[in-house]
C-alpha positions as CSV (number, residue, x, y, z in Angstrom):
1,X,-66.1,126.2,61.4
2,X,-66.4,122.6,60.4
3,X,-63.6,120.1,60.7
4,X,-62.7,120.0,57.0
5,X,-62.7,123.8,56.8
6,X,-60.5,124.0,59.8
7,X,-58.1,121.5,58.3
8,X,-57.9,123.4,55.0
9,X,-57.3,126.6,56.9
10,X,-54.5,125.0,58.8
11,X,-52.9,123.8,55.5
12,X,-53.2,127.3,54.1
13,X,-51.6,128.7,57.2
14,X,-48.8,126.2,57.0
15,X,-48.2,127.1,53.3
16,X,-47.9,130.8,54.2
17,X,-45.7,130.0,57.2
18,X,-43.5,127.8,55.0
19,X,-43.0,130.7,52.6
20,X,-42.1,133.1,55.5
21,X,-39.6,130.6,57.0
22,X,-38.1,130.1,53.5
23,X,-37.7,133.8,52.9
24,X,-36.3,134.5,56.4
25,X,-34.0,131.5,56.1
26,X,-32.7,132.8,52.8
27,X,-31.8,136.1,54.4
28,X,-30.4,134.8,57.7
29,X,-28.2,132.1,56.3
30,X,-26.3,134.6,54.1
31,X,-26.2,137.3,56.8
32,X,-24.6,135.3,59.6
33,X,-23.0,132.5,57.7
34,X,-22.1,129.7,60.0
35,X,-24.6,130.2,62.7
36,X,-27.3,131.8,60.5
37,X,-27.2,128.7,58.3
38,X,-27.7,126.5,61.3
39,X,-30.5,128.7,62.6
40,X,-32.2,128.6,59.2
41,X,-32.0,124.8,58.9
42,X,-33.3,124.3,62.5
43,X,-36.2,126.6,61.8
44,X,-36.9,124.7,58.6
45,X,-36.8,121.4,60.3
46,X,-39.0,122.6,63.1
47,X,-41.6,123.9,60.7
48,X,-41.8,120.7,58.7
49,X,-41.9,118.5,61.8
50,X,-44.3,120.8,63.6
51,X,-46.6,121.0,60.6
52,X,-46.7,117.2,60.4
53,X,-47.4,116.8,64.2
54,X,-49.9,119.7,64.3
55,X,-52.1,118.3,61.6
56,X,-51.4,114.6,62.2
57,X,-51.0,114.0,58.5
58,X,-48.3,114.2,55.9
59,X,-50.3,116.9,54.1
60,X,-49.3,119.3,56.8
61,X,-45.7,118.6,56.0
62,X,-46.3,118.9,52.3
63,X,-48.1,122.3,52.7
64,X,-45.2,123.7,54.8
65,X,-42.7,122.2,52.4
66,X,-44.4,123.5,49.4
67,X,-44.5,127.1,50.8
68,X,-40.8,126.8,51.8
69,X,-39.8,125.5,48.4
70,X,-41.8,128.1,46.5
71,X,-40.2,130.9,48.4
72,X,-36.7,129.6,48.1
73,X,-37.1,128.9,44.3
74,X,-38.6,132.4,43.7
75,X,-35.8,134.1,45.6
76,X,-33.1,132.2,43.8
77,X,-34.2,133.6,40.4
78,X,-33.1,137.1,41.1
79,X,-33.9,140.1,38.9
80,X,-32.9,141.1,35.4
81,X,-30.6,143.7,36.8
82,X,-28.6,140.9,38.4
83,X,-29.7,141.4,42.0
84,X,-30.6,138.3,43.9
85,X,-30.8,136.9,47.4
86,X,-28.7,133.8,46.7
87,X,-25.2,134.5,45.5
88,X,-24.4,130.9,44.5
89,X,-22.1,130.1,47.4
90,X,-21.8,127.0,49.5
91,X,-24.1,128.2,52.2
92,X,-27.0,128.6,49.7
93,X,-26.6,125.1,48.4
94,X,-26.4,123.7,52.0
95,X,-29.6,125.6,52.8
96,X,-31.4,124.3,49.8
97,X,-30.4,120.7,50.0
98,X,-30.5,120.7,53.8
99,X,-34.1,121.9,53.7
100,X,-35.1,119.3,51.2
101,X,-33.3,116.6,53.3
102,X,-35.2,117.9,56.4
103,X,-38.5,117.4,54.5
104,X,-37.5,113.9,53.5
105,X,-36.4,113.1,57.1
106,X,-39.7,114.4,58.5
107,X,-41.7,112.5,55.9
108,X,-40.0,109.2,56.7
109,X,-39.7,109.4,60.4
110,X,-41.9,106.9,62.3
111,X,-44.8,108.4,64.1
112,X,-45.0,108.1,67.8
113,X,-48.1,106.2,69.1
114,X,-50.8,108.5,70.4
115,X,-51.2,108.4,74.1
116,X,-53.8,106.2,75.6
117,X,-56.8,108.0,77.0
């Protein structure tokens, strides 16, 4: 596989992984409220920072963040019958805004210099 193709495959993988972490975080934060919310936010932060460090670019962070945001937004809509993942409580808002804050923090954090060969 060529270098650009591998990079695009990594971005696609981070997009899918972001969607999975967003869906899992939406379920965990509501199930085990105080610790589940902390676990979901830590996983979100780790995904964003790890995506940026693994690819070495901000696009890795954007791919993971895009997948996460897509999953969280789609799960917040609910169904016409009234069923939904998010009930509209404080934990859901903290998860949504905390995840967005984690993306902003990861995007603005200064990069560590690469080690000398």
